[in-house]
C-alpha positions as a Markdown table, in Angstrom:
| # | Residue | x | y | z |
|---|---|---|---|---|
| 1 | Met | 18.3 | 14.3 | 2.7 |
| 2 | Val | 16.3 | 12.3 | -0.2 |
| 3 | Phe | 17.7 | 9.1 | -1.5 |
| 4 | Gly | 21.3 | 9.6 | -0.5 |
| 5 | Phe | 21.9 | 13.2 | -1.8 |
| 6 | Asp | 22.6 | 15.6 | 1.0 |
| 7 | Gln | 22.0 | 19.6 | 1.1 |
| 8 | Thr | 26.2 | 19.9 | 0.2 |
| 9 | Asn | 25.6 | 18.6 | -3.1 |
| 10 | Phe | 26.5 | 20.5 | -6.2 |
| 11 | Asp | 23.9 | 20.9 | -9.1 |
| 12 | Ala | 25.3 | 21.6 | -12.6 |
| 13 | Val | 24.2 | 21.3 | -16.3 |
| 14 | Leu | 26.4 | 20.1 | -19.4 |
| 15 | Phe | 25.7 | 20.6 | -23.1 |
| 16 | Val | 27.1 | 17.7 | -25.0 |
| 17 | Asp | 27.6 | 17.3 | -29.0 |
| 18 | Gln | 29.0 | 14.3 | -30.7 |
| 19 | Asn | 30.1 | 12.8 | -27.3 |
| 20 | Lys | 31.9 | 16.0 | -26.4 |
| 21 | Val | 30.9 | 18.7 | -23.7 |
| 22 | Ile | 30.7 | 21.9 | -25.5 |
| 23 | Lys | 29.5 | 24.2 | -22.3 |
| 24 | Glu | 29.1 | 23.9 | -18.5 |
| 25 | Met | 27.2 | 25.9 | -16.4 |
| 26 | Leu | 25.4 | 25.7 | -12.6 |
| 27 | Leu | 21.9 | 25.0 | -12.1 |
| 28 | Thr | 21.5 | 28.7 | -11.2 |
| 29 | Glu | 22.9 | 29.7 | -14.3 |
| 30 | Phe | 20.5 | 27.2 | -16.2 |
| 31 | Glu | 17.6 | 28.3 | -14.5 |
| 32 | Ala | 18.3 | 32.2 | -15.5 |
| 33 | Val | 18.6 | 31.0 | -19.1 |
| 34 | Leu | 15.1 | 29.1 | -18.5 |
| 35 | Asp | 13.7 | 32.5 | -17.1 |
| 36 | Gly | 15.0 | 34.5 | -20.1 |
| 37 | Val | 17.5 | 36.6 | -18.1 |
| 38 | Val | 20.2 | 35.7 | -20.5 |
| 39 | Gly | 20.2 | 33.9 | -23.9 |
| 40 | Glu | 22.5 | 31.4 | -25.3 |
| 41 | Pro | 23.0 | 32.8 | -29.1 |
| 42 | Glu | 25.3 | 29.7 | -29.8 |
| 43 | Phe | 22.4 | 27.4 | -29.6 |
| 44 | Ala | 20.2 | 29.3 | -31.7 |
| 45 | Asp | 17.4 | 27.4 | -33.4 |
| 46 | Thr | 18.6 | 24.3 | -32.4 |
| 47 | Thr | 17.5 | 21.3 | -30.0 |
| 48 | Cys | 20.5 | 20.8 | -27.7 |
| 49 | His | 21.7 | 17.4 | -25.8 |
| 50 | Ala | 22.1 | 18.3 | -22.3 |
| 51 | Val | 22.8 | 16.5 | -18.9 |
| 52 | Tyr | 21.8 | 17.2 | -15.3 |
| 53 | Leu | 24.6 | 16.1 | -12.7 |
| 54 | Lys | 24.5 | 15.7 | -9.3 |
| 55 | Ile | 27.9 | 16.2 | -7.8 |
| 56 | Asp | 29.3 | 15.3 | -4.2 |
| 57 | Leu | 31.8 | 17.3 | -2.5 |
| 58 | Gln | 34.8 | 15.0 | -4.0 |
| 59 | Leu | 33.5 | 15.9 | -7.3 |
| 60 | Asn | 32.0 | 12.5 | -7.9 |
| 61 | Ile | 28.9 | 12.3 | -10.1 |
| 62 | Val | 26.0 | 10.7 | -8.1 |
| 63 | Gly | 23.1 | 11.3 | -10.2 |
| 64 | Ala | 22.3 | 12.3 | -14.2 |
| 65 | Val | 19.3 | 12.8 | -16.3 |
| 66 | Phe | 20.0 | 13.2 | -19.9 |
| 67 | Phe | 17.5 | 15.5 | -21.3 |
| 68 | Leu | 16.7 | 18.0 | -24.5 |
| 69 | Ile | 16.1 | 21.7 | -24.4 |
| 70 | Thr | 15.0 | 23.7 | -27.5 |
| 71 | Phe | 16.3 | 27.4 | -28.3 |
| 72 | Asp | 14.5 | 29.7 | -30.9 |
| 73 | Asn | 16.2 | 31.9 | -33.4 |
| 74 | Lys | 17.1 | 34.2 | -30.8 |
| 75 | Gly | 19.0 | 31.7 | -28.5 |
| 76 | Ala | 16.1 | 31.9 | -26.1 |
| 77 | Ala | 15.0 | 28.5 | -24.2 |
| 78 | Asp | 11.7 | 27.2 | -25.1 |
| 79 | Arg | 9.5 | 28.6 | -22.1 |
| 80 | Arg | 7.4 | 25.5 | -22.3 |
| 81 | Trp | 10.5 | 23.5 | -21.0 |
| 82 | Asn | 9.3 | 22.0 | -17.7 |
| 83 | Ile | 11.2 | 19.0 | -16.6 |
| 84 | Pro | 11.4 | 18.4 | -12.9 |
| 85 | Leu | 15.3 | 17.5 | -12.8 |
| 86 | Ala | 15.7 | 17.3 | -9.2 |
| 87 | Gln | 12.7 | 15.0 | -8.8 |
| 88 | Met | 13.7 | 12.9 | -11.7 |
| 89 | Val | 17.3 | 12.4 | -10.4 |
| 90 | Glu | 16.0 | 11.5 | -7.1 |
| 91 | Thr | 13.4 | 8.8 | -8.1 |
| 92 | Ala | 15.9 | 7.4 | -10.8 |
| 93 | Ala | 17.1 | 3.9 | -10.6 |
| 94 | Phe | 20.7 | 3.0 | -9.7 |
| 95 | Gly | 22.6 | 2.4 | -12.7 |
| 96 | Leu | 26.5 | 1.8 | -13.5 |
| 97 | Glu | 29.2 | 2.6 | -11.1 |
| 98 | Leu | 31.8 | 5.4 | -12.1 |
| 99 | Asn | 34.7 | 6.1 | -9.9 |
| 100 | Gly | 33.2 | 3.3 | -7.3 |
| 101 | Val | 30.0 | 5.4 | -7.1 |
| 102 | Arg | 26.7 | 4.0 | -8.1 |
| 103 | Leu | 24.8 | 6.5 | -10.0 |
| 104 | Arg | 21.3 | 7.2 | -10.5 |
| 105 | Ile | 20.4 | 7.5 | -14.3 |
| 106 | Ala | 17.2 | 9.0 | -15.8 |
| 107 | Cys | 17.2 | 8.7 | -19.9 |
| 108 | Arg | 14.7 | 7.8 | -22.5 |
| 109 | Ser | 14.8 | 4.0 | -21.5 |
| 110 | Gln | 14.7 | 4.5 | -18.0 |
| 111 | Cys | 12.1 | 7.2 | -17.0 |
| 112 | Gln | 10.2 | 7.0 | -13.9 |
| 113 | Ile | 7.9 | 9.8 | -15.0 |
| 114 | Pro | 6.4 | 8.6 | -18.3 |
| 115 | Trp | 5.0 | 11.9 | -19.9 |
| 116 | His | 8.6 | 13.6 | -19.5 |
| 117 | Gln | 9.8 | 10.3 | -21.6 |
| 118 | Gln | 9.7 | 12.1 | -25.0 |
| 119 | Asp | 11.7 | 14.8 | -23.4 |
| 120 | Leu | 14.9 | 12.7 | -22.5 |
| 121 | Trp | 17.6 | 11.3 | -24.9 |
| 122 | Glu | 19.2 | 7.8 | -24.8 |
| 123 | Pro | 23.1 | 7.8 | -24.2 |
| 124 | Asp | 25.4 | 5.1 | -25.0 |
| 125 | Leu | 25.9 | 3.2 | -21.7 |
| 126 | Ser | 27.1 | 0.0 | -23.4 |
| 127 | Ile | 30.1 | -1.7 | -21.8 |
| 128 | Gly | 33.3 | 0.3 | -23.1 |
| 129 | Ser | 31.3 | 3.4 | -23.9 |
| 130 | Ser | 33.1 | 6.7 | -22.7 |
| 131 | Thr | 30.0 | 9.0 | -22.4 |
| 132 | Leu | 30.2 | 8.9 | -18.4 |
| 133 | Lys | 33.6 | 9.0 | -18.3 |
| 134 | Met | 33.8 | 12.1 | -20.3 |
| 135 | Leu | 31.2 | 13.6 | -18.2 |
| 136 | Ser | 33.4 | 12.7 | -15.4 |
| 137 | Thr | 36.4 | 14.0 | -16.7 |
| 138 | Ser | 34.7 | 17.3 | -17.3 |
| 139 | Ile | 33.5 | 17.5 | -13.8 |
| 140 | Lys | 36.7 | 16.6 | -12.3 |
| 141 | Ala | 38.5 | 19.5 | -14.3 |
| 142 | Asn | 36.3 | 21.7 | -11.9 |
| 143 | Arg | 36.0 | 24.5 | -14.5 |
| 144 | Leu | 32.9 | 25.4 | -12.5 |
| 145 | Gly | 35.0 | 26.4 | -9.5 |
| 146 | Leu | 33.1 | 24.1 | -7.2 |
| 147 | Leu | 34.5 | 24.2 | -3.4 |
| 148 | Val | 35.9 | 20.8 | -3.3 |
| 149 | Asp | 36.3 | 18.7 | 0.2 |
| 150 | Asn | 39.8 | 17.3 | -0.2 |
| 151 | Ala | 39.5 | 15.7 | 3.3 |
| 152 | Gly | 36.6 | 13.8 | 2.7 |
| 153 | Ala | 36.7 | 10.1 | 1.2 |
| 154 | Pro | 34.6 | 9.0 | -2.0 |
| 155 | Pro | 31.3 | 8.0 | -0.9 |
| 156 | Leu | 30.9 | 4.2 | -0.2 |
| 157 | Leu | 28.3 | 2.0 | -1.8 |
| 158 | His | 25.4 | 2.3 | 0.5 |
| 159 | His | 24.3 | -1.3 | 1.6 |
| 160 | Ser | 26.1 | -2.9 | -1.1 |
| 161 | Ile | 24.4 | -6.5 | -0.3 |
| 162 | Glu | 20.8 | -5.2 | 0.7 |
| 163 | Ser | 20.1 | -2.7 | -1.9 |
| 164 | Ser | 21.4 | -5.1 | -4.8 |
| 165 | Gly | 17.9 | -5.3 | -5.7 |
| 166 | Thr | 17.1 | -1.4 | -5.7 |
| 167 | Leu | 20.5 | -1.6 | -8.2 |
| 168 | Ile | 18.5 | -3.1 | -10.9 |
| 169 | His | 14.7 | -2.9 | -9.7 |
| 170 | Asp | 13.4 | -1.2 | -12.9 |
| 171 | His | 10.6 | -3.4 | -14.6 |
| 172 | Asp | 12.8 | -4.7 | -17.3 |
| 173 | Ile | 15.4 | -6.5 | -14.8 |
| 174 | Gly | 13.5 | -6.7 | -11.8 |
| 175 | Glu | 12.5 | -10.6 | -11.9 |
| 176 | Asp | 16.3 | -11.5 | -12.4 |
| 177 | Ala | 17.5 | -9.1 | -9.8 |
| 178 | Arg | 15.1 | -10.3 | -7.2 |
| 179 | Ala | 16.3 | -14.0 | -8.2 |
| 180 | Val | 19.8 | -13.3 | -7.8 |
| 181 | Arg | 19.3 | -11.7 | -4.4 |
| 182 | Glu | 17.0 | -14.5 | -3.3 |
| 183 | Met | 19.6 | -17.1 | -4.2 |
| 184 | Cys | 22.2 | -15.1 | -2.4 |
| 185 | Glu | 20.4 | -14.5 | 0.8 |
| 186 | Gly | 20.4 | -18.3 | 1.3 |
| 187 | Ile | 24.0 | -18.5 | 2.6 |
| 188 | Ser | 24.1 | -20.1 | 5.7 |
| 189 | Asp | 25.2 | -17.7 | 8.8 |
| 190 | Gly | 27.5 | -20.5 | 10.1 |
| 191 | Gln | 30.0 | -20.4 | 7.2 |
| 192 | Gly | 33.4 | -18.6 | 7.6 |
| 193 | Ser | 33.7 | -15.0 | 7.1 |
| 194 | Asp | 36.3 | -15.2 | 4.2 |
| 195 | Ala | 33.7 | -17.5 | 2.3 |
| 196 | Gln | 31.1 | -15.2 | 3.3 |
| 197 | Ser | 32.8 | -12.2 | 1.9 |
| 198 | Ser | 33.9 | -14.1 | -1.2 |
| 199 | Arg | 30.4 | -15.0 | -2.0 |
| 200 | Glu | 29.3 | -11.5 | -1.2 |
| 201 | Glu | 31.8 | -10.3 | -4.1 |
| 202 | Glu | 30.4 | -12.8 | -6.4 |
| 203 | Arg | 26.7 | -11.8 | -5.9 |
| 204 | Tyr | 27.7 | -8.0 | -6.2 |
| 205 | Arg | 29.6 | -9.2 | -9.7 |
| 206 | Met | 26.9 | -11.3 | -10.8 |
| 207 | Ala | 24.2 | -8.2 | -10.1 |
| 208 | Gln | 26.5 | -5.8 | -12.0 |
| 209 | Asn | 26.9 | -8.1 | -14.9 |
| 210 | Ile | 23.1 | -8.7 | -15.3 |
| 211 | Lys | 22.5 | -5.0 | -14.8 |
| 212 | Lys | 25.2 | -4.0 | -17.5 |
| 213 | Gln | 23.7 | -6.8 | -20.1 |
| 214 | Arg | 20.0 | -5.3 | -19.3 |
| 215 | Leu | 21.1 | -1.8 | -19.8 |
| 216 | Phe | 22.8 | -2.8 | -23.1 |
| 217 | Ile | 19.6 | -4.5 | -24.0 |
| 218 | Ala | 17.5 | -1.5 | -23.2 |
| 219 | Ser | 19.8 | 0.8 | -25.1 |
| 220 | Leu | 19.6 | -1.5 | -28.0 |
| 221 | Lys | 15.8 | -1.3 | -27.9 |
| 222 | Ala | 15.6 | 2.4 | -27.7 |
| 223 | Arg | 17.8 | 2.8 | -30.7 |
| 224 | Gln | 15.7 | 0.2 | -32.6 |
| 225 | Gln | 12.7 | 2.1 | -31.3 |
| 226 | Val | 14.3 | 5.5 | -32.4 |
| 227 | Glu | 15.6 | 3.8 | -35.9 |
| 228 | Leu | 12.2 | 2.6 | -36.3 |
| 229 | Glu | 10.1 | 6.0 | -35.7 |
| 230 | Gly | 12.7 | 7.5 | -38.0 |
| 231 | Gln | 12.1 | 4.8 | -40.6 |
| 232 | Arg | 8.3 | 5.2 | -40.3 |
| 233 | Ala | 8.5 | 8.8 | -41.0 |
| 234 | Gln | 10.5 | 8.5 | -43.9 |
| 235 | Phe | 8.4 | 6.0 | -45.2 |
| 236 | Ala | 5.3 | 8.1 | -44.5 |
| 237 | Lys | 6.9 | 11.1 | -46.3 |
| 238 | Asp | 8.3 | 9.1 | -49.2 |
| 239 | Leu | 4.8 | 7.4 | -49.7 |
| 240 | Glu | 3.1 | 10.7 | -49.4 |
| 241 | Ser | 5.7 | 12.2 | -52.2 |
| 242 | Met | 5.4 | 8.9 | -54.3 |
| 243 | Ala | 1.4 | 9.3 | -54.0 |
| 244 | Thr | 1.6 | 12.7 | -54.9 |
| 245 | Thr | 3.9 | 11.8 | -57.8 |
| 246 | Thr | 1.8 | 8.9 | -59.1 |
| 247 | Lys | -1.4 | 11.4 | -58.7 |
| 248 | Ala | 0.5 | 13.6 | -61.2 |
| 249 | Leu | 1.3 | 10.9 | -63.7 |
| 250 | Gln | -2.1 | 9.7 | -63.5 |
| 251 | Leu | -3.4 | 12.9 | -64.4 |
| 252 | Ser | -0.5 | 13.1 | -67.1 |
| 253 | Asn | -1.6 | 10.0 | -68.3 |
| 254 | Asp | -5.3 | 10.8 | -68.4 |
| 255 | Asp | -4.5 | 13.8 | -70.5 |
| 256 | Leu | -2.6 | 11.8 | -72.9 |
| 257 | Asp | -5.3 | 9.5 | -73.2 |
| 258 | Lys | -8.0 | 12.3 | -73.8 |
| 259 | Asn | -5.3 | 14.0 | -76.6 |
| 260 | Tyr | -5.1 | 10.3 | -78.3 |
| 261 | Ala | -9.0 | 10.3 | -78.4 |
| 262 | Arg | -9.2 | 13.7 | -79.8 |
| 263 | Thr | -6.5 | 13.1 | -82.2 |
| 264 | Met | -8.2 | 9.8 | -83.8 |
| 265 | Ala | -11.4 | 12.1 | -83.9 |
| 266 | Glu | -9.6 | 14.5 | -85.8 |
| 267 | Leu | -8.4 | 11.8 | -88.1 |
| 268 | Glu | -11.7 | 10.2 | -88.6 |
| 269 | Asp | -13.0 | 13.8 | -89.5 |
| 270 | Lys | -10.4 | 14.6 | -91.9 |
| 271 | Glu | -11.0 | 11.2 | -93.7 |
| 272 | Gln | -14.8 | 12.0 | -94.0 |
| 273 | Leu | -13.9 | 15.2 | -95.4 |
| 274 | Phe | -11.0 | 13.9 | -97.9 |
| 275 | Lys | -14.2 | 11.4 | -98.9 |
| 276 | Arg | -16.5 | 14.6 | -99.4 |
| 277 | Gln | -14.3 | 16.7 | -101.0 |
| 278 | Ser | -13.0 | 13.6 | -103.5 |
| 279 | Ser | -16.9 | 13.0 | -104.2 |
| 280 | Glu | -17.3 | 16.8 | -105.0 |
| 281 | Tyr | -14.3 | 17.1 | -107.3 |
| 282 | Glu | -15.4 | 14.0 | -109.2 |
| 283 | Thr | -18.8 | 15.8 | -109.7 |
| 284 | Gln | -17.0 | 18.7 | -110.6 |
| 285 | Ile | -15.0 | 16.8 | -113.3 |
| 286 | Ala | -17.8 | 14.9 | -114.8 |
| 287 | Arg | -19.6 | 18.5 | -115.2 |
| 288 | Val | -16.7 | 20.1 | -116.7 |
| 289 | Leu | -16.2 | 17.0 | -119.0 |
| 290 | Asp | -19.5 | 17.1 | -120.3 |
| 291 | Gln | -19.1 | 20.8 | -121.2 |
| 292 | His | -15.7 | 20.9 | -122.6 |
| 293 | Gly | -14.8 | 17.2 | -123.8 |
| 294 | Val | -12.1 | 16.9 | -121.6 |
| 295 | Asn | -10.5 | 13.4 | -120.8 |
| 296 | His | -12.5 | 12.4 | -117.7 |
| 297 | Lys | -10.4 | 9.3 | -117.0 |
| 298 | Glu | -7.0 | 11.0 | -117.1 |
| 299 | Leu | -8.1 | 13.5 | -114.9 |
| 300 | Lys | -9.5 | 11.2 | -112.5 |
| 301 | Glu | -6.3 | 9.3 | -112.3 |
| 302 | Gln | -4.5 | 12.3 | -111.9 |
| 303 | Tyr | -6.5 | 13.3 | -109.1 |
| 304 | Gln | -6.5 | 10.1 | -107.7 |
| 305 | Lys | -2.7 | 10.2 | -107.2 |
| 306 | Asp | -2.8 | 13.6 | -106.1 |
| 307 | Phe | -5.4 | 12.6 | -103.4 |
| 308 | Arg | -3.4 | 9.6 | -102.2 |
| 309 | Arg | -0.1 | 11.5 | -101.9 |
| 310 | Lys | -2.0 | 14.2 | -99.8 |
| 311 | Leu | -3.6 | 11.2 | -97.8 |
| 312 | Ile | -0.3 | 9.4 | -97.4 |
| 313 | Glu | 1.1 | 12.7 | -95.8 |
| 314 | Gln | -1.7 | 13.6 | -93.7 |
| 315 | Thr | -1.7 | 9.9 | -92.2 |
| 316 | Ser | 2.1 | 9.9 | -91.9 |
| 317 | Lys | 1.9 | 12.9 | -89.5 |
| 318 | Leu | -0.7 | 11.7 | -87.5 |
| 319 | Glu | 1.2 | 8.3 | -87.4 |
| 320 | Glu | 4.2 | 10.1 | -85.9 |
| 321 | Lys | 2.0 | 12.0 | -83.4 |
| 322 | Leu | 0.5 | 8.9 | -82.2 |
| 323 | Glu | 3.7 | 6.9 | -81.9 |
| 324 | Met | 5.0 | 9.8 | -79.5 |
| 325 | Arg | 1.9 | 9.9 | -77.8 |
| 326 | Glu | 2.6 | 6.1 | -77.3 |
| 327 | Val | 6.2 | 6.4 | -76.3 |
| 328 | Glu | 5.3 | 8.9 | -73.6 |
| 329 | Val | 2.6 | 6.5 | -72.4 |
| 330 | Phe | 5.1 | 3.5 | -72.1 |
| 331 | Tyr | 7.5 | 5.8 | -70.3 |
| 332 | Arg | 4.8 | 6.9 | -67.7 |
| 333 | Glu | 3.9 | 3.3 | -67.2 |
| 334 | Glu | 7.6 | 2.7 | -66.5 |
| 335 | Gln | 7.8 | 5.3 | -64.1 |
| 336 | Ile | 4.6 | 4.2 | -62.0 |
| 337 | Asn | 5.6 | 0.6 | -62.1 |
| 338 | Arg | 8.9 | 1.7 | -60.5 |
| 339 | Phe | 7.3 | 4.0 | -57.9 |
| 340 | Lys | 5.4 | 0.8 | -57.0 |
| 341 | Lys | 8.2 | -1.4 | -56.6 |
| 342 | Glu | 10.1 | 1.1 | -54.4 |
| 343 | Ile | 6.9 | 1.4 | -52.2 |
| 344 | Ala | 6.9 | -2.4 | -52.0 |
| 345 | Asp | 10.3 | -2.0 | -51.0 |
| 346 | Leu | 9.8 | 0.3 | -48.2 |
| 347 | Gln | 7.1 | -1.7 | -46.8 |
| 348 | Ser | 8.6 | -4.7 | -46.5 |
| 349 | Gln | 11.9 | -2.7 | -45.0 |
| 350 | Cys | 9.4 | -1.2 | -42.3 |
| 351 | Lys | 8.2 | -5.0 | -41.5 |
| 352 | Lys | 11.5 | -6.4 | -40.9 |
| 353 | Leu | 12.3 | -3.6 | -38.8 |
| 354 | Gln | 9.1 | -4.4 | -36.9 |
| 355 | Ser | 9.7 | -8.0 | -36.7 |
| 356 | Gln | 13.0 | -7.7 | -34.8 |
| 357 | Thr | 12.5 | -8.4 | -30.9 |
| 358 | Val | 14.7 | -8.2 | -28.1 |
| 359 | Asp | 15.0 | -12.2 | -28.1 |
| 360 | Ser | 17.1 | -11.6 | -31.5 |
| 361 | Glu | 19.2 | -9.2 | -29.2 |
| 362 | Ile | 19.7 | -11.8 | -26.7 |
| 363 | Val | 20.8 | -14.2 | -29.5 |
| 364 | Ser | 23.3 | -11.9 | -30.8 |
| 365 | Leu | 24.6 | -11.6 | -27.3 |
| 366 | Val | 25.1 | -15.3 | -26.9 |
| 367 | Glu | 26.8 | -15.1 | -30.3 |
| 368 | His | 29.1 | -12.6 | -29.0 |
| 369 | Gly | 30.1 | -14.9 | -26.0 |
| 370 | Val | 27.9 | -13.6 | -23.3 |
| 371 | His | 26.9 | -16.4 | -21.0 |
| 372 | Phe | 24.1 | -16.5 | -18.3 |
| 373 | Val | 25.1 | -18.3 | -15.5 |
| 374 | Ile | 23.6 | -18.2 | -11.9 |
| 375 | Thr | 24.9 | -20.0 | -8.6 |
| 376 | Gln | 22.8 | -21.6 | -5.7 |
| 377 | Pro | 23.6 | -22.7 | -2.6 |
| 378 | Gly | 24.5 | -26.2 | -2.2 |
| 379 | Leu | 24.6 | -26.7 | -6.1 |
| 380 | Gly | 27.5 | -24.3 | -7.6 |
| 381 | Pro | 27.4 | -22.3 | -10.9 |
| 382 | Ile | 24.4 | -23.4 | -13.1 |
| 383 | Ser | 24.5 | -22.3 | -16.8 |
| 384 | Ile | 21.2 | -21.3 | -18.5 |
| 385 | Glu | 20.9 | -21.4 | -22.3 |
| 386 | Ser | 19.1 | -18.5 | -24.1 |
| 387 | Lys | 16.3 | -20.4 | -25.0 |
| 388 | Asp | 15.5 | -21.4 | -21.2 |
| 389 | Leu | 15.6 | -17.4 | -20.1 |
| 390 | Ser | 12.1 | -16.9 | -20.5 |
| 391 | Ser | 11.0 | -20.3 | -18.5 |
| 392 | Phe | 13.6 | -19.3 | -15.7 |
| 393 | Asn | 12.3 | -15.7 | -15.6 |
| 394 | Ala | 8.8 | -16.9 | -15.2 |
| 395 | Ser | 9.6 | -19.3 | -12.3 |
| 396 | Pro | 13.1 | -20.0 | -11.3 |
| 397 | Asn | 12.3 | -22.5 | -8.5 |
| 398 | Ala | 10.4 | -24.6 | -10.8 |
| 399 | Tyr | 12.9 | -24.3 | -13.6 |
| 400 | Leu | 16.0 | -25.3 | -11.4 |
| 401 | Ala | 13.7 | -28.4 | -9.7 |
| 402 | Asp | 13.4 | -29.6 | -13.2 |
| 403 | Arg | 16.9 | -29.3 | -13.9 |
| 404 | Leu | 17.7 | -31.3 | -11.0 |
| 405 | Gly | 14.8 | -34.0 | -11.2 |
| 406 | Val | 13.2 | -33.4 | -8.2 |
| 407 | Glu | 9.7 | -32.0 | -7.6 |
| 408 | Leu | 9.0 | -28.5 | -7.0 |
| 409 | Gln | 7.9 | -28.7 | -3.5 |
| 410 | Thr | 10.6 | -31.1 | -2.6 |
| 411 | Tyr | 13.0 | -28.6 | -3.9 |
| 412 | Glu | 11.4 | -25.7 | -2.1 |
| 413 | Ala | 11.4 | -27.7 | 1.1 |
| 414 | Trp | 15.2 | -28.4 | 0.6 |
| 415 | Leu | 15.7 | -24.8 | 0.2 |
| 416 | Ala | 14.3 | -23.8 | 3.2 |
| 417 | His | 16.2 | -26.6 | 5.0 |
| 418 | Val | 19.5 | -25.4 | 3.5 |
| 419 | Lys | 18.7 | -21.6 | 4.7 |
| 420 | Ser | 17.7 | -23.1 | 8.1 |
| 421 | Pro | 18.8 | -26.3 | 9.1 |
| 422 | Leu | 16.5 | -26.7 | 12.2 |
| 423 | Cys | 13.8 | -29.3 | 13.1 |
| 424 | Leu | 10.3 | -28.4 | 12.2 |
| 425 | Gly | 8.6 | -30.8 | 14.6 |
| 426 | Asp | 5.9 | -29.8 | 16.8 |
| 427 | Leu | 6.3 | -29.6 | 20.6 |
| 428 | Arg | 3.8 | -30.0 | 23.2 |
| 429 | Thr | 3.4 | -26.4 | 23.2 |
| 430 | Gly | 2.3 | -25.9 | 19.5 |
| 431 | Glu | 5.8 | -24.3 | 19.0 |
| 432 | Ala | 8.3 | -25.7 | 16.4 |
| 433 | Cys | 11.0 | -27.8 | 18.0 |
| 434 | Gly | 14.0 | -25.8 | 16.3 |
| 435 | Ala | 16.7 | -28.1 | 17.5 |
| 436 | Ser | 19.7 | -28.4 | 14.9 |
| 437 | Val | 19.7 | -31.1 | 12.3 |
| 438 | Glu | 22.4 | -32.2 | 9.8 |
| 439 | Glu | 22.1 | -30.5 | 6.7 |
| 440 | Val | 21.5 | -32.4 | 3.6 |
| 441 | Ser | 23.8 | -31.2 | 0.9 |
| 442 | Thr | 21.7 | -31.9 | -2.2 |
| 443 | Pro | 17.9 | -32.1 | -2.9 |
| 444 | Gln | 18.0 | -35.5 | -4.6 |
| 445 | Glu | 19.0 | -36.8 | -0.9 |
| 446 | Phe | 16.5 | -34.5 | 0.9 |
| 447 | Val | 13.2 | -36.5 | 2.5 |
| 448 | Ser | 10.4 | -33.7 | 3.5 |
| 449 | Ser | 9.4 | -34.7 | 7.1 |
| 450 | Val | 12.4 | -36.9 | 7.8 |
| 451 | Ser | 15.8 | -34.8 | 6.8 |
| 452 | Asp | 14.2 | -31.6 | 8.4 |
| 453 | Arg | 13.6 | -33.4 | 11.9 |
| 454 | Cys | 15.9 | -34.0 | 14.7 |
| 455 | Ser | 16.1 | -37.8 | 15.8 |
| 456 | Val | 13.3 | -37.3 | 18.4 |
| 457 | His | 10.7 | -36.3 | 16.0 |
| 458 | Gln | 12.3 | -38.8 | 13.3 |
| 459 | Gln | 11.4 | -41.4 | 15.9 |
| 460 | Ser | 8.0 | -40.1 | 16.4 |
| 461 | Asn | 7.1 | -39.6 | 12.8 |
| 462 | Leu | 8.1 | -43.5 | 12.4 |
| 463 | Thr | 5.9 | -44.4 | 15.7 |
| 464 | Ala | 3.1 | -42.6 | 14.2 |
| 465 | Val | 3.5 | -44.5 | 10.5 |
| 466 | Asn | 3.9 | -47.8 | 12.2 |
| 467 | Gly | 0.8 | -47.2 | 14.4 |
| 468 | Arg | 2.9 | -48.1 | 17.5 |
């Protein structure tokens, strides 16, 4: 028997999709799927969300591991899959209650074996979520044909008072749980049984409330991390695509620049050619005029008109080509600027996601009406502002001493006095006196070495101080 699980518990694996159970099987059937004895064609080429459940004889769920498993295109399970389900559920921290039974839960945000964290998924365990109820309803239907012990009673909460620290012992909430446990352990044994029972119930509700709040925050952090990773992956993909597009546009722009330069060179060559042809033509005309007596001036004017007309036509065509090239360059620059703006927006969005912290989630909880209250013996309920949670978590006694306006040493001495109102004076044998003394109700009225001494030792202290 390990961690409260006996040998008569059942092991089952449920496949879920969009908060619905789509398939149930016993652990032995699931092991056959892992060994390749049978396949699951309906899960071909998919990554499934599954839950390994530990179930007692009354069909109550006592442990759950939310894991992922991949199937190939033939429906065969990934042979590299090797999550130790039994070990993970046995070492998991206690989570919420379900049908009066405290569950051990292992998921992505609550994984005791770090290298298996990426193989788990994060269920919705916030207040009001129906995930655990959906799993319980499916098991209660007993479609697996489990042998139920109807005569047995549902398992009680093991050591509901002593193990309250275990309920919330994970690293995210350990300090708050221990602080609640220490405050609650200070209740005097001499008080009435009814008052004791009421304080135990209040302590248990307080621990449960803190656990729910912390689980909700852990769930938000996990979701935020998944969303941030998705945004980062999408940003990297978009950035790579935009870089490729920008490079292609840059190459196209370079080609346009080369074509523009080549066109200008061709224009200059044609202008030089026209000038040379014009000079040769004028020379030929002059020669003909000299030979035949033709009107040189009239021919020259006609030639110049023809030459200007052809020059204007050629220039117009070249200008149209240049204008087309300039329009193309303008559109290319607009596209490049738009892509640069989109890249800047994506970078800003990524920084915004990275800047979100757990503190903002706590502020959001406070805005939704969540308050943090502790109960200290002899002081009653004390409300803690959200901005003071960090200082309280770092040193609860120092925070409470500051709130009450006393020194930390005086507050701790008073707290020890309230827990055990006995005389701390020394006897001649070297042992503590241990006589009962009157309890001081508030730390402001407590005087060290006086309030925690009986009348005999008080008189002895006064004598020693006065030198008599």
